[in-house]
C-alpha positions, 0 to 999 in steps of 0.5 A: 133742018127744022130741028137744027133751027129749033136747036139753034133758037134755043141756044140763042135764047139761052145765050141771051138769058146768060148775057142778061144775068151777067149784066144784072150781076155787073149792075149788082157789083157796081151797086155793091161797090158804091155801097162799100164806097159809101160805107168807107166814106162814112167810116172815114167820117167816124175816123175823123171823129176819133172813132178809128178803133171802131172803123178798124174793127170793121176791117177797113184800113186806117191811115197812119195819121188817123191812128196817131191821132187816136193814140194822142186823143187824150193828150189833145183833149187835155191840151185844149182844156185851156182857153189860152191853147184854143186861142193860140191855135186860132191865132196861129191859123190866122197869122199863117194864112189869113189875109186880114190882120187881127186888131190886137187891142180890139180882140183882147178887150172883146175876148176878155170882156166875154170871158169874164161874163162867162164866169157867171160872176156878176161882179167880174169885169175887165177894165180896158186901160182907158176905163181903168186909168180914168175911173178905177185907180184910186184918187189922190188923198185930196178931199173932193166935193160930192152930191150927198149920196152914199153909194153901194153896189149890187151885182156889179152896179152902183146904187144909192144906199142912202141920201143925205138930208138937205143934200142936192140929191135929195132936193132933186128927188134921188131916192134909195135904191136908184141905180146910176145909168150914166154920168155926164151922158156916158152910158157906155158902161155898167157903172160900178161903185168905184167908178161912180165914186171916183167920177163924182169926186169933183171940185166944189161948185162943179156941176155933174149930170147923172141919169138914174134908173129906178127899178121896182127892186134891186134885182130888176134890170130895167125901170123908169129913168130920169136925169138930174143936174147936181151941184157938187158940195162938201157934206159932213155926214156924221157916221155914228149917232146916239140917243138914250131912249128909256134906258135903251142906248140907240146907236146908228152906224151909217157905214163901216169905216176905218175907225168905226169900232172906236166910234162904236166903243165910245158910243157904248161907253157914253150911253152906259154912263147915261144909264143905258141898260140895253142897246140897239145897234142900227145898221139899216142902209149900211153898205158895209166897208172894212171887214176888219172893222166889222170883226172888231165891232162884233168883238166889242160884244162877243167874248169868244168864238168865231166872228166870220168864216171866209171861203177862198180857193185855198179853203175856209179860214175864220176870224175870231173874237179878240176877247176884250168886250165893252158890255154884256148888256142885252143887244138888238141889231136892226137891219133891212134890205139895204144892209150889205157886205161887212155889215151883214157879217156883223149882224150874222156874227152877233146872231149866230153867237146868240149875242143879239136879237136881229130885228127888221128885214132880211139883209141884201145878201152881198157876202162876197169879196172882190179884188182888182188886179192890174194886168201887165199889158194894160187895164185890170180884171175884177173878180170875186175872190172870197165868200163870207160865211156866218159863224155857223157856216151859213151862206151870206151871199145870195141869202142874207141874214134873216132876222129873228123878228121880221118887221116891214118898213112903214112910211108914217112911223119908224116901226122897225126902230120902235120894235127894236127898242121894245125888244131891248126892253123885253130882253132886260126884263127877261134877265 
């Protein structure tokens, strides 16, 4: 009996151990099953992220939908490379399941504004219908009064290129380089050149309130602000002025207008008749204007060769000299940091063709062309459509034209002009 009791005790102990081992096994299987579930879930996450092939290689089943998504991943990627496709997807989702309607006009204005900013082009902008119709569209042929300021544009912002002597703006302390911050209290926009010019085209005798920002440089985004109330008047500013200085014909060209080449041609002829043996073409503070006129002015001095190269999405094209010059006398071109756009093209053409010595300061570096296109649903888009290159292929935009002889501006005397005239004399002596 004692032996039988011992034997039965050993059997009960063995059975208990077996039961414990089975329990441990079941726990292990449950843990393994949990791990496998986690792995499958993790793998499913990969499958959602176009990793179906990888999941299949591990032996996990993949649904037909996931497999189809994988096979068409390249097509999906190419489809959604366009903004319109992405917007369309969101629009479909909202229209189909959102309880809140999208304000079409507000969404369009906001989206297009951000889209144009995302290009990185400082001149790119979307003009909603009100802004476009009120400030961008060309005014009628009627003559308007102004405030006595010649405006230009830098990175999409209008600034003062020149202030007319004796003007209302000069009397109120407006200076070259001041940016327009607000007109009649409207500071809701970045004022472009076209908007400023059209907004300030008032009837004679009208008052306009302009808020200005005076930066330390044209690249600065902030500066001291001041506000002026200005009386609009009619100003007759001569575009071309001439002077004979010790047999050097001095020609000042304020801006490149529709008849500038004819005016410069006449000036050269008159000064030649007066005994000019060399010339200084002063295009300091010149904000540019018509490219065709800049080409024609360069052609007055250059017999042959490229005047400017123009880069667009279609490639690079060039404009060449007309072959009809008015003088082969030595020439000096006078420039500064406010020489811009088409006037930079003119300076670069004369420099690269070794037709002139360039004196002064590096030009602004605004060698680009902006266009404004109306949209069928209202408003318009402005964007950069072309860049100017010098005849030797040098970038003008962002770089400017570097003078052969650098001369800083001085307040007490027009040192730049004096150096330019002296340089013209030296070119004559050099033969």
